[in-house]
Biopython code that builds the backbone (N, CA, C, O; Angstrom):
import numpy as np
from Bio.PDB.StructureBuilder import StructureBuilder

atoms = [
    (1, "MET", "N", (10.042, -6.183, 14.417)),
    (1, "MET", "CA", (11.446, -6.394, 14.649)),
    (1, "MET", "C", (12.109, -5.161, 15.273)),
    (1, "MET", "O", (12.932, -5.283, 16.180)),
    (2, "ALA", "N", (11.743, -3.977, 14.780)),
    (2, "ALA", "CA", (12.344, -2.756, 15.305)),
    (2, "ALA", "C", (12.027, -2.592, 16.787)),
    (2, "ALA", "O", (12.876, -2.148, 17.560)),
    (3, "ARG", "N", (10.815, -2.948, 17.182)),
    (3, "ARG", "CA", (10.434, -2.812, 18.591)),
    (3, "ARG", "C", (11.311, -3.694, 19.478)),
    (3, "ARG", "O", (11.641, -3.310, 20.600)),
    (4, "VAL", "N", (11.689, -4.868, 18.985)),
    (4, "VAL", "CA", (12.545, -5.778, 19.747)),
    (4, "VAL", "C", (13.930, -5.164, 19.922)),
    (4, "VAL", "O", (14.510, -5.241, 21.005)),
    (5, "ARG", "N", (14.468, -4.549, 18.852)),
    (5, "ARG", "CA", (15.799, -3.935, 18.925)),
    (5, "ARG", "C", (15.815, -2.792, 19.927)),
    (5, "ARG", "O", (16.845, -2.533, 20.549)),
    (6, "ALA", "N", (14.700, -2.111, 20.092)),
    (6, "ALA", "CA", (14.643, -0.972, 21.000)),
    (6, "ALA", "C", (14.829, -1.400, 22.451)),
    (6, "ALA", "O", (15.217, -0.586, 23.290)),
    (7, "LEU", "N", (14.559, -2.653, 22.754)),
    (7, "LEU", "CA", (14.657, -3.148, 24.133)),
    (7, "LEU", "C", (15.850, -4.061, 24.370)),
    (7, "LEU", "O", (16.081, -4.480, 25.504)),
    (8, "ASP", "N", (16.608, -4.378, 23.334)),
    (8, "ASP", "CA", (17.715, -5.325, 23.434)),
    (8, "ASP", "C", (18.975, -4.613, 23.916)),
    (8, "ASP", "O", (19.493, -3.744, 23.215)),
    (9, "PRO", "N", (19.485, -4.969, 25.118)),
    (9, "PRO", "CA", (20.689, -4.303, 25.628)),
    (9, "PRO", "C", (21.955, -4.689, 24.858)),
    (9, "PRO", "O", (22.995, -4.051, 25.021)),
    (10, "ASN", "N", (21.875, -5.725, 24.023)),
    (10, "ASN", "CA", (23.046, -6.176, 23.274)),
    (10, "ASN", "C", (23.118, -5.585, 21.870)),
    (10, "ASN", "O", (23.963, -5.990, 21.072)),
    (11, "VAL", "N", (22.254, -4.646, 21.564)),
    (11, "VAL", "CA", (22.231, -3.993, 20.261)),
    (11, "VAL", "C", (22.944, -2.655, 20.389)),
    (11, "VAL", "O", (22.902, -2.019, 21.442)),
    (12, "CYS", "N", (23.597, -2.233, 19.316)),
    (12, "CYS", "CA", (24.238, -0.918, 19.272)),
    (12, "CYS", "C", (23.256, 0.147, 19.766)),
    (12, "CYS", "O", (22.084, 0.135, 19.389)),
    (13, "GLY", "N", (23.725, 1.048, 20.592)),
    (13, "GLY", "CA", (22.861, 2.082, 21.153)),
    (13, "GLY", "C", (22.185, 2.947, 20.106)),
    (13, "GLY", "O", (21.027, 3.332, 20.269)),
    (14, "VAL", "N", (22.901, 3.258, 19.031)),
    (14, "VAL", "CA", (22.309, 4.076, 17.973)),
    (14, "VAL", "C", (21.194, 3.300, 17.284)),
    (14, "VAL", "O", (20.134, 3.854, 16.990)),
    (15, "THR", "N", (21.435, 2.018, 17.028)),
    (15, "THR", "CA", (20.414, 1.172, 16.404)),
    (15, "THR", "C", (19.171, 1.107, 17.281)),
    (15, "THR", "O", (18.050, 1.210, 16.784)),
    (16, "ALA", "N", (19.368, 0.935, 18.584)),
    (16, "ALA", "CA", (18.241, 0.863, 19.510)),
    (16, "ALA", "C", (17.490, 2.197, 19.567)),
    (16, "ALA", "O", (16.260, 2.215, 19.618)),
    (17, "ALA", "N", (18.226, 3.305, 19.560)),
    (17, "ALA", "CA", (17.579, 4.622, 19.595)),
    (17, "ALA", "C", (16.775, 4.864, 18.324)),
    (17, "ALA", "O", (15.670, 5.403, 18.379)),
    (18, "ILE", "N", (17.325, 4.467, 17.182)),
    (18, "ILE", "CA", (16.601, 4.639, 15.925)),
    (18, "ILE", "C", (15.353, 3.761, 15.913)),
    (18, "ILE", "O", (14.328, 4.154, 15.356)),
    (19, "ALA", "N", (15.430, 2.582, 16.518)),
    (19, "ALA", "CA", (14.263, 1.701, 16.586)),
    (19, "ALA", "C", (13.122, 2.362, 17.361)),
    (19, "ALA", "O", (11.952, 2.131, 17.059)),
    (20, "VAL", "N", (13.457, 3.176, 18.351)),
    (20, "VAL", "CA", (12.436, 3.861, 19.152)),
    (20, "VAL", "C", (11.684, 4.895, 18.317)),
    (20, "VAL", "O", (10.496, 5.123, 18.541)),
    (21, "ILE", "N", (12.363, 5.521, 17.359)),
    (21, "ILE", "CA", (11.720, 6.558, 16.546)),
    (21, "ILE", "C", (11.448, 6.064, 15.133)),
    (21, "ILE", "O", (11.154, 6.859, 14.241)),
    (22, "ASP", "N", (11.545, 4.759, 14.929)),
    (22, "ASP", "CA", (11.330, 4.181, 13.613)),
    (22, "ASP", "C", (9.889, 4.412, 13.167)),
    (22, "ASP", "O", (8.959, 4.347, 13.971)),
    (23, "GLY", "N", (9.725, 4.676, 11.909)),
    (23, "GLY", "CA", (8.397, 4.892, 11.345)),
    (23, "GLY", "C", (8.253, 6.294, 10.808)),
    (23, "GLY", "O", (9.064, 7.175, 11.093)),
    (24, "LYS", "N", (7.224, 6.484, 10.037)),
    (24, "LYS", "CA", (7.006, 7.740, 9.338)),
    (24, "LYS", "C", (6.614, 8.892, 10.267)),
    (24, "LYS", "O", (6.950, 10.043, 9.990)),
    (25, "TRP", "N", (5.915, 8.603, 11.354)),
    (25, "TRP", "CA", (5.268, 9.674, 12.109)),
    (25, "TRP", "C", (5.895, 10.008, 13.452)),
    (25, "TRP", "O", (5.549, 11.036, 14.034)),
    (26, "LYS", "N", (6.799, 9.190, 13.970)),
    (26, "LYS", "CA", (7.276, 9.438, 15.331)),
    (26, "LYS", "C", (8.126, 10.691, 15.464)),
    (26, "LYS", "O", (7.963, 11.441, 16.426)),
    (27, "THR", "N", (9.031, 10.937, 14.519)),
    (27, "THR", "CA", (9.807, 12.177, 14.635)),
    (27, "THR", "C", (8.936, 13.411, 14.412)),
    (27, "THR", "O", (9.124, 14.404, 15.115)),
    (28, "PRO", "N", (7.982, 13.398, 13.459)),
    (28, "PRO", "CA", (7.077, 14.556, 13.383)),
    (28, "PRO", "C", (6.244, 14.734, 14.663)),
    (28, "PRO", "O", (5.945, 15.862, 15.055)),
    (29, "LEU", "N", (5.875, 13.635, 15.304)),
    (29, "LEU", "CA", (5.129, 13.745, 16.563)),
    (29, "LEU", "C", (5.997, 14.381, 17.648)),
    (29, "LEU", "O", (5.515, 15.215, 18.416)),
    (30, "LEU", "N", (7.269, 13.996, 17.717)),
    (30, "LEU", "CA", (8.178, 14.641, 18.671)),
    (30, "LEU", "C", (8.223, 16.147, 18.409)),
    (30, "LEU", "O", (8.156, 16.954, 19.337)),
    (31, "TRP", "N", (8.336, 16.508, 17.132)),
    (31, "TRP", "CA", (8.421, 17.911, 16.741)),
    (31, "TRP", "C", (7.167, 18.683, 17.168)),
    (31, "TRP", "O", (7.267, 19.784, 17.708)),
    (32, "VAL", "N", (5.990, 18.101, 16.923)),
    (32, "VAL", "CA", (4.734, 18.765, 17.285)),
    (32, "VAL", "C", (4.607, 18.901, 18.804)),
    (32, "VAL", "O", (4.164, 19.935, 19.303)),
    (33, "LEU", "N", (4.992, 17.860, 19.532)),
    (33, "LEU", "CA", (4.831, 17.875, 20.989)),
    (33, "LEU", "C", (5.881, 18.730, 21.700)),
    (33, "LEU", "O", (5.744, 19.006, 22.892)),
    (34, "GLU", "N", (6.927, 19.154, 20.982)),
    (34, "GLU", "CA", (7.918, 20.057, 21.585)),
    (34, "GLU", "C", (7.280, 21.362, 22.035)),
    (34, "GLU", "O", (7.740, 21.981, 22.994)),
    (35, "SER", "N", (6.232, 21.781, 21.353)),
    (35, "SER", "CA", (5.604, 23.067, 21.668)),
    (35, "SER", "C", (4.675, 22.992, 22.878)),
    (35, "SER", "O", (4.155, 24.018, 23.318)),
    (36, "GLY", "N", (4.461, 21.794, 23.423)),
    (36, "GLY", "CA", (3.623, 21.666, 24.606)),
    (36, "GLY", "C", (2.538, 20.626, 24.415)),
    (36, "GLY", "O", (2.428, 20.023, 23.347)),
    (37, "PRO", "N", (1.734, 20.414, 25.451)),
    (37, "PRO", "CA", (0.679, 19.404, 25.384)),
    (37, "PRO", "C", (-0.270, 19.650, 24.213)),
    (37, "PRO", "O", (-0.617, 20.788, 23.896)),
    (38, "GLN", "N", (-0.676, 18.556, 23.587)),
    (38, "GLN", "CA", (-1.549, 18.646, 22.412)),
    (38, "GLN", "C", (-2.649, 17.597, 22.511)),
    (38, "GLN", "O", (-2.427, 16.481, 22.982)),
    (39, "ARG", "N", (-3.829, 17.976, 22.060)),
    (39, "ARG", "CA", (-4.919, 17.019, 21.933)),
    (39, "ARG", "C", (-4.777, 16.293, 20.597)),
    (39, "ARG", "O", (-4.208, 16.842, 19.654)),
    (40, "PRO", "N", (-5.290, 15.064, 20.508)),
    (40, "PRO", "CA", (-5.134, 14.293, 19.263)),
    (40, "PRO", "C", (-5.631, 15.029, 18.014)),
    (40, "PRO", "O", (-4.986, 14.964, 16.967)),
    (41, "GLY", "N", (-6.749, 15.714, 18.109)),
    (41, "GLY", "CA", (-7.271, 16.440, 16.953)),
    (41, "GLY", "C", (-6.319, 17.533, 16.488)),
    (41, "GLY", "O", (-6.141, 17.737, 15.287)),
    (42, "ALA", "N", (-5.711, 18.232, 17.433)),
    (42, "ALA", "CA", (-4.754, 19.291, 17.083)),
    (42, "ALA", "C", (-3.510, 18.696, 16.430)),
    (42, "ALA", "O", (-2.944, 19.286, 15.510)),
    (43, "ILE", "N", (-3.094, 17.540, 16.903)),
    (43, "ILE", "CA", (-1.929, 16.872, 16.308)),
    (43, "ILE", "C", (-2.240, 16.507, 14.865)),
    (43, "ILE", "O", (-1.427, 16.752, 13.973)),
    (44, "ARG", "N", (-3.398, 15.931, 14.632)),
    (44, "ARG", "CA", (-3.770, 15.510, 13.275)),
    (44, "ARG", "C", (-3.890, 16.699, 12.329)),
    (44, "ARG", "O", (-3.558, 16.580, 11.150)),
    (45, "ARG", "N", (-4.351, 17.828, 12.819)),
    (45, "ARG", "CA", (-4.446, 19.021, 11.964)),
    (45, "ARG", "C", (-3.060, 19.519, 11.545)),
    (45, "ARG", "O", (-2.894, 20.064, 10.454)),
    (46, "GLN", "N", (-2.075, 19.327, 12.416)),
    (46, "GLN", "CA", (-0.717, 19.791, 12.110)),
    (46, "GLN", "C", (0.046, 18.816, 11.217)),
    (46, "GLN", "O", (0.963, 19.221, 10.502)),
    (47, "LEU", "N", (-0.320, 17.547, 11.252)),
    (47, "LEU", "CA", (0.373, 16.521, 10.477)),
    (47, "LEU", "C", (-0.573, 15.960, 9.424)),
    (47, "LEU", "O", (-1.193, 14.915, 9.619)),
    (48, "THR", "N", (-0.669, 16.658, 8.329)),
    (48, "THR", "CA", (-1.573, 16.290, 7.245)),
    (48, "THR", "C", (-1.276, 14.876, 6.754)),
    (48, "THR", "O", (-0.123, 14.519, 6.507)),
    (49, "GLY", "N", (-2.328, 14.080, 6.616)),
    (49, "GLY", "CA", (-2.181, 12.717, 6.114)),
    (49, "GLY", "C", (-2.076, 11.671, 7.211)),
    (49, "GLY", "O", (-2.087, 10.474, 6.924)),
    (50, "LEU", "N", (-1.973, 12.100, 8.456)),
    (50, "LEU", "CA", (-1.877, 11.171, 9.582)),
    (50, "LEU", "C", (-3.269, 10.682, 9.955)),
    (50, "LEU", "O", (-4.115, 11.468, 10.384)),
    (51, "ARG", "N", (-3.505, 9.389, 9.791)),
    (51, "ARG", "CA", (-4.809, 8.807, 10.132)),
    (51, "ARG", "C", (-4.911, 8.600, 11.640)),
    (51, "ARG", "O", (-3.904, 8.429, 12.327)),
    (52, "GLU", "N", (-6.131, 8.620, 12.136)),
    (52, "GLU", "CA", (-6.377, 8.487, 13.574)),
    (52, "GLU", "C", (-5.808, 7.176, 14.122)),
    (52, "GLU", "O", (-5.192, 7.166, 15.187)),
    (53, "LYS", "N", (-6.009, 6.077, 13.404)),
    (53, "LYS", "CA", (-5.518, 4.776, 13.857)),
    (53, "LYS", "C", (-3.993, 4.775, 13.978)),
    (53, "LYS", "O", (-3.440, 4.267, 14.954)),
    (54, "VAL", "N", (-3.327, 5.344, 12.986)),
    (54, "VAL", "CA", (-1.865, 5.395, 12.987)),
    (54, "VAL", "C", (-1.376, 6.307, 14.111)),
    (54, "VAL", "O", (-0.398, 5.988, 14.786)),
    (55, "LEU", "N", (-2.051, 7.440, 14.315)),
    (55, "LEU", "CA", (-1.698, 8.348, 15.405)),
    (55, "LEU", "C", (-1.803, 7.631, 16.736)),
    (55, "LEU", "O", (-0.889, 7.702, 17.556)),
    (56, "THR", "N", (-2.909, 6.942, 16.954)),
    (56, "THR", "CA", (-3.112, 6.223, 18.217)),
    (56, "THR", "C", (-2.022, 5.179, 18.435)),
    (56, "THR", "O", (-1.479, 5.068, 19.535)),
    (57, "GLN", "N", (-1.703, 4.422, 17.405)),
    (57, "GLN", "CA", (-0.676, 3.390, 17.516)),
    (57, "GLN", "C", (0.694, 3.999, 17.826)),
    (57, "GLN", "O", (1.401, 3.518, 18.710)),
    (58, "ALA", "N", (1.065, 5.052, 17.104)),
    (58, "ALA", "CA", (2.363, 5.685, 17.324)),
    (58, "ALA", "C", (2.452, 6.267, 18.735)),
    (58, "ALA", "O", (3.470, 6.109, 19.409)),
    (59, "LEU", "N", (1.392, 6.939, 19.181)),
    (59, "LEU", "CA", (1.406, 7.527, 20.526)),
    (59, "LEU", "C", (1.474, 6.444, 21.602)),
    (59, "LEU", "O", (2.148, 6.627, 22.615)),
    (60, "ARG", "N", (0.793, 5.334, 21.399)),
    (60, "ARG", "CA", (0.862, 4.237, 22.373)),
    (60, "ARG", "C", (2.269, 3.668, 22.460)),
    (60, "ARG", "O", (2.772, 3.401, 23.551)),
    (61, "GLU", "N", (2.910, 3.482, 21.292)),
    (61, "GLU", "CA", (4.289, 2.976, 21.295)),
    (61, "GLU", "C", (5.226, 3.970, 21.961)),
    (61, "GLU", "O", (6.103, 3.582, 22.733)),
    (62, "MET", "N", (5.042, 5.249, 21.662)),
    (62, "MET", "CA", (5.896, 6.271, 22.265)),
    (62, "MET", "C", (5.662, 6.370, 23.777)),
    (62, "MET", "O", (6.589, 6.644, 24.539)),
    (63, "GLU", "N", (4.438, 6.146, 24.192)),
    (63, "GLU", "CA", (4.137, 6.124, 25.633)),
    (63, "GLU", "C", (4.818, 4.924, 26.277)),
    (63, "GLU", "O", (5.406, 5.050, 27.351)),
    (64, "ALA", "N", (4.744, 3.755, 25.632)),
    (64, "ALA", "CA", (5.380, 2.547, 26.164)),
    (64, "ALA", "C", (6.901, 2.706, 26.236)),
    (64, "ALA", "O", (7.548, 2.123, 27.106)),
    (65, "ASP", "N", (7.467, 3.496, 25.324)),
    (65, "ASP", "CA", (8.908, 3.739, 25.313)),
    (65, "ASP", "C", (9.318, 4.868, 26.250)),
    (65, "ASP", "O", (10.501, 5.198, 26.345)),
    (66, "GLY", "N", (8.346, 5.464, 26.942)),
    (66, "GLY", "CA", (8.651, 6.501, 27.924)),
    (66, "GLY", "C", (8.873, 7.884, 27.336)),
    (66, "GLY", "O", (9.397, 8.764, 28.019)),
    (67, "LEU", "N", (8.481, 8.096, 26.070)),
    (67, "LEU", "CA", (8.704, 9.380, 25.415)),
    (67, "LEU", "C", (7.543, 10.341, 25.579)),
    (67, "LEU", "O", (7.729, 11.557, 25.571)),
    (68, "VAL", "N", (6.336, 9.791, 25.730)),
    (68, "VAL", "CA", (5.115, 10.589, 25.727)),
    (68, "VAL", "C", (4.294, 10.274, 26.972)),
    (68, "VAL", "O", (4.207, 9.128, 27.413)),
    (69, "HIS", "N", (3.702, 11.316, 27.519)),
    (69, "HIS", "CA", (2.779, 11.162, 28.652)),
    (69, "HIS", "C", (1.369, 11.415, 28.149)),
    (69, "HIS", "O", (1.116, 12.383, 27.433)),
    (70, "ARG", "N", (0.458, 10.540, 28.530)),
    (70, "ARG", "CA", (-0.956, 10.669, 28.155)),
    (70, "ARG", "C", (-1.732, 11.079, 29.391)),
    (70, "ARG", "O", (-1.701, 10.395, 30.415)),
    (71, "GLU", "N", (-2.429, 12.200, 29.289)),
    (71, "GLU", "CA", (-3.236, 12.712, 30.401)),
    (71, "GLU", "C", (-4.696, 12.701, 29.978)),
    (71, "GLU", "O", (-5.069, 13.321, 28.982)),
    (72, "VAL", "N", (-5.526, 11.986, 30.750)),
    (72, "VAL", "CA", (-6.957, 11.933, 30.473)),
    (72, "VAL", "C", (-7.662, 12.726, 31.562)),
    (72, "VAL", "O", (-7.507, 12.445, 32.750)),
    (73, "TYR", "N", (-8.442, 13.726, 31.142)),
    (73, "TYR", "CA", (-9.181, 14.567, 32.084)),
    (73, "TYR", "C", (-10.596, 14.031, 32.228)),
    (73, "TYR", "O", (-11.254, 13.706, 31.240)),
    (74, "ASP", "N", (-11.051, 13.944, 33.459)),
    (74, "ASP", "CA", (-12.376, 13.393, 33.753)),
    (74, "ASP", "C", (-13.449, 14.453, 33.526)),
    (74, "ASP", "O", (-14.032, 14.985, 34.471)),
    (75, "THR", "N", (-13.690, 14.739, 32.274)),
    (75, "THR", "CA", (-14.734, 15.689, 31.893)),
    (75, "THR", "C", (-15.635, 15.006, 30.885)),
    (75, "THR", "O", (-15.307, 13.935, 30.373)),
    (76, "ARG", "N", (-16.749, 15.614, 30.604)),
    (76, "ARG", "CA", (-17.645, 15.096, 29.562)),
    (76, "ARG", "C", (-17.727, 16.111, 28.452)),
    (76, "ARG", "O", (-18.169, 17.230, 28.709)),
    (77, "PRO", "N", (-17.334, 15.800, 27.245)),
    (77, "PRO", "CA", (-16.709, 14.542, 26.850)),
    (77, "PRO", "C", (-15.279, 14.455, 27.389)),
    (77, "PRO", "O", (-14.685, 15.461, 27.775)),
    (78, "LEU", "N", (-14.743, 13.241, 27.407)),
    (78, "LEU", "CA", (-13.379, 13.044, 27.898)),
    (78, "LEU", "C", (-12.403, 13.883, 27.084)),
    (78, "LEU", "O", (-12.559, 14.053, 25.875)),
    (79, "LYS", "N", (-11.413, 14.393, 27.764)),
    (79, "LYS", "CA", (-10.378, 15.195, 27.115)),
    (79, "LYS", "C", (-9.044, 14.494, 27.349)),
    (79, "LYS", "O", (-8.694, 14.177, 28.486)),
    (80, "THR", "N", (-8.308, 14.256, 26.274)),
    (80, "THR", "CA", (-7.007, 13.605, 26.357)),
    (80, "THR", "C", (-5.960, 14.530, 25.770)),
    (80, "THR", "O", (-6.161, 15.119, 24.708)),
    (81, "GLU", "N", (-4.845, 14.655, 26.467)),
    (81, "GLU", "CA", (-3.718, 15.440, 25.976)),
    (81, "GLU", "C", (-2.451, 14.595, 26.033)),
    (81, "GLU", "O", (-2.285, 13.748, 26.910)),
    (82, "TYR", "N", (-1.572, 14.846, 25.085)),
    (82, "TYR", "CA", (-0.279, 14.171, 25.043)),
    (82, "TYR", "C", (0.818, 15.215, 25.174)),
    (82, "TYR", "O", (0.719, 16.313, 24.627)),
    (83, "SER", "N", (1.856, 14.858, 25.901)),
    (83, "SER", "CA", (3.001, 15.751, 26.066)),
    (83, "SER", "C", (4.272, 14.909, 26.122)),
    (83, "SER", "O", (4.228, 13.699, 26.343)),
    (84, "LEU", "N", (5.399, 15.578, 25.917)),
    (84, "LEU", "CA", (6.670, 14.873, 26.009)),
    (84, "LEU", "C", (7.036, 14.671, 27.471)),
    (84, "LEU", "O", (6.826, 15.553, 28.304)),
    (85, "THR", "N", (7.577, 13.523, 27.769)),
    (85, "THR", "CA", (8.158, 13.271, 29.087)),
    (85, "THR", "C", (9.565, 13.872, 29.090)),
    (85, "THR", "O", (10.059, 14.277, 28.038)),
    (86, "PRO", "N", (10.209, 13.935, 30.233)),
    (86, "PRO", "CA", (11.609, 14.391, 30.228)),
    (86, "PRO", "C", (12.491, 13.551, 29.292)),
    (86, "PRO", "O", (13.388, 14.087, 28.641)),
    (87, "LEU", "N", (12.242, 12.258, 29.225)),
    (87, "LEU", "CA", (13.004, 11.394, 28.318)),
    (87, "LEU", "C", (12.702, 11.736, 26.856)),
    (87, "LEU", "O", (13.603, 11.725, 26.018)),
    (88, "GLY", "N", (11.447, 12.037, 26.553)),
    (88, "GLY", "CA", (11.072, 12.438, 25.204)),
    (88, "GLY", "C", (11.697, 13.760, 24.815)),
    (88, "GLY", "O", (12.143, 13.932, 23.680)),
    (89, "ARG", "N", (11.733, 14.696, 25.751)),
    (89, "ARG", "CA", (12.365, 15.995, 25.491)),
    (89, "ARG", "C", (13.870, 15.808, 25.288)),
    (89, "ARG", "O", (14.470, 16.462, 24.435)),
    (90, "GLU", "N", (14.473, 14.924, 26.066)),
    (90, "GLU", "CA", (15.900, 14.640, 25.919)),
    (90, "GLU", "C", (16.194, 14.054, 24.529)),
    (90, "GLU", "O", (17.177, 14.426, 23.889)),
    (91, "LEU", "N", (15.341, 13.145, 24.075)),
    (91, "LEU", "CA", (15.509, 12.579, 22.738)),
    (91, "LEU", "C", (15.353, 13.660, 21.677)),
    (91, "LEU", "O", (16.131, 13.713, 20.724)),
    (92, "SER", "N", (14.365, 14.510, 21.833)),
    (92, "SER", "CA", (14.152, 15.593, 20.883)),
    (92, "SER", "C", (15.373, 16.505, 20.827)),
    (92, "SER", "O", (15.794, 16.919, 19.746)),
    (93, "ASP", "N", (15.937, 16.816, 21.983)),
    (93, "ASP", "CA", (17.152, 17.641, 22.036)),
    (93, "ASP", "C", (18.333, 16.922, 21.382)),
    (93, "ASP", "O", (19.158, 17.550, 20.719)),
    (94, "ALA", "N", (18.407, 15.611, 21.570)),
    (94, "ALA", "CA", (19.496, 14.838, 20.970)),
    (94, "ALA", "C", (19.378, 14.796, 19.449)),
    (94, "ALA", "O", (20.390, 14.705, 18.754)),
    (95, "LEU", "N", (18.166, 14.862, 18.931)),
    (95, "LEU", "CA", (17.952, 14.825, 17.478)),
    (95, "LEU", "C", (18.188, 16.186, 16.816)),
    (95, "LEU", "O", (18.356, 16.249, 15.598)),
    (96, "ALA", "N", (18.204, 17.260, 17.582)),
    (96, "ALA", "CA", (18.378, 18.605, 17.018)),
    (96, "ALA", "C", (19.668, 18.731, 16.203)),
    (96, "ALA", "O", (19.624, 19.290, 15.107)),
    (97, "PRO", "N", (20.812, 18.239, 16.684)),
    (97, "PRO", "CA", (22.023, 18.330, 15.855)),
    (97, "PRO", "C", (21.904, 17.552, 14.544)),
    (97, "PRO", "O", (22.495, 17.944, 13.538)),
    (98, "LEU", "N", (21.161, 16.475, 14.547)),
    (98, "LEU", "CA", (20.952, 15.714, 13.316)),
    (98, "LEU", "C", (20.137, 16.543, 12.321)),
    (98, "LEU", "O", (20.407, 16.525, 11.120)),
    (99, "SER", "N", (19.161, 17.252, 12.819)),
    (99, "SER", "CA", (18.371, 18.146, 11.973)),
    (99, "SER", "C", (19.257, 19.259, 11.413)),
    (99, "SER", "O", (19.168, 19.590, 10.231)),
    (100, "ASP", "N", (20.102, 19.829, 12.251)),
    (100, "ASP", "CA", (21.029, 20.871, 11.797)),
    (100, "ASP", "C", (21.953, 20.330, 10.706)),
    (100, "ASP", "O", (22.204, 21.001, 9.705)),
    (101, "TRP", "N", (22.451, 19.124, 10.906)),
    (101, "TRP", "CA", (23.317, 18.483, 9.917)),
    (101, "TRP", "C", (22.598, 18.371, 8.571)),
    (101, "TRP", "O", (23.175, 18.649, 7.520)),
    (102, "HIS", "N", (21.341, 17.962, 8.625)),
    (102, "HIS", "CA", (20.558, 17.826, 7.388)),
    (102, "HIS", "C", (20.464, 19.158, 6.636)),
    (102, "HIS", "O", (20.629, 19.195, 5.417)),
    (103, "HIS", "N", (20.201, 20.240, 7.354)),
    (103, "HIS", "CA", (20.083, 21.547, 6.712)),
    (103, "HIS", "C", (21.419, 21.990, 6.120)),
    (103, "HIS", "O", (21.451, 22.559, 5.029)),
    (104, "ARG", "N", (22.527, 21.733, 6.832)),
    (104, "ARG", "CA", (23.854, 22.044, 6.285)),
    (104, "ARG", "C", (24.118, 21.217, 5.034)),
    (104, "ARG", "O", (24.668, 21.725, 4.057)),
    (105, "ARG", "N", (23.732, 19.957, 5.059)),
    (105, "ARG", "CA", (23.902, 19.071, 3.912)),
    (105, "ARG", "C", (23.142, 19.604, 2.700)),
    (105, "ARG", "O", (23.680, 19.640, 1.593)),
    (106, "LEU", "N", (21.888, 20.017, 2.908)),
    (106, "LEU", "CA", (21.101, 20.563, 1.810)),
    (106, "LEU", "C", (21.747, 21.809, 1.214)),
    (106, "LEU", "O", (21.754, 21.986, -0.005)),
    (107, "GLU", "N", (22.292, 22.673, 2.075)),
    (107, "GLU", "CA", (22.972, 23.876, 1.593)),
    (107, "GLU", "C", (24.186, 23.513, 0.746)),
    (107, "GLU", "O", (24.395, 24.091, -0.320)),
    (108, "LEU", "N", (24.983, 22.561, 1.215)),
    (108, "LEU", "CA", (26.164, 22.130, 0.470)),
    (108, "LEU", "C", (25.788, 21.512, -0.871)),
    (108, "LEU", "O", (26.439, 21.766, -1.884)),
    (109, "LEU", "N", (24.738, 20.702, -0.870)),
    (109, "LEU", "CA", (24.289, 20.100, -2.122)),
    (109, "LEU", "C", (23.788, 21.163, -3.098)),
    (109, "LEU", "O", (24.040, 21.073, -4.300)),
    (110, "ALA", "N", (23.085, 22.162, -2.586)),
    (110, "ALA", "CA", (22.587, 23.235, -3.431)),
    (110, "ALA", "C", (23.742, 24.038, -4.023)),
    (110, "ALA", "O", (23.684, 24.445, -5.184)),
    (111, "GLU", "N", (24.786, 24.265, -3.238)),
    (111, "GLU", "CA", (25.959, 24.982, -3.745)),
    (111, "GLU", "C", (26.693, 24.169, -4.796)),
    (111, "GLU", "O", (27.177, 24.719, -5.786)),
    (112, "ALA", "N", (26.779, 22.862, -4.587)),
    (112, "ALA", "CA", (27.497, 21.991, -5.516)),
    (112, "ALA", "C", (26.721, 21.773, -6.816)),
    (112, "ALA", "O", (27.314, 21.543, -7.870)),
    (113, "HIS", "N", (25.412, 21.846, -6.733)),
    (113, "HIS", "CA", (24.547, 21.600, -7.891)),
    (113, "HIS", "C", (23.502, 22.711, -7.992)),
    (113, "HIS", "O", (22.326, 22.483, -7.711)),
    (114, "PRO", "N", (23.928, 23.918, -8.394)),
    (114, "PRO", "CA", (22.954, 25.028, -8.475)),
    (114, "PRO", "C", (21.852, 24.726, -9.497)),
    (114, "PRO", "O", (22.077, 24.071, -10.515)),
    (115, "ALA", "N", (20.664, 25.224, -9.186)),
    (115, "ALA", "CA", (19.518, 25.036, -10.096)),
    (115, "ALA", "C", (19.770, 25.803, -11.379)),
    (115, "ALA", "O", (20.339, 26.894, -11.363)),
    (116, "SER", "N", (19.356, 25.241, -12.459)),
    (116, "SER", "CA", (19.569, 25.903, -13.760)),
    (116, "SER", "C", (18.523, 26.950, -14.020)),
    (116, "SER", "O", (18.549, 27.603, -15.063)),
]
sb = StructureBuilder()
sb.init_structure("model")
sb.init_model(0)
sb.init_chain("A")
sb.init_seg("    ")
for serial, (resi, resn, name, xyz) in enumerate(atoms, 1):
    if name == "N":
        sb.init_residue(resn, " ", resi, " ")
    sb.init_atom(name, np.array(xyz, "f"), 0.0, 1.0, " ", f" {name:<3s}", serial, name[0])
structure = sb.get_structure()
């Protein structure tokens, strides 16, 4: 259902944008790929608990949504790298203020409810 909302022009833009990054691993994948092209094995080492099947599925969806570029090098063995597209980088930049908001929220909550 979320995938359908991501393509529906009659859905609220925020709802559609959230549908594009819906799921447990897509925002962490954006975060990892901000640092530059990554091979699947390197991505999995950085995101503990991410299974290969789930990684492949998330990257394919992100590629279909125009967020990620997949580069396959014709070497033996084959080498594949993933990187953010300009649209993916733009989304990552758009999410940065939301991340900042979260950190400010945590600080305010900590001040309001100090640990005993």
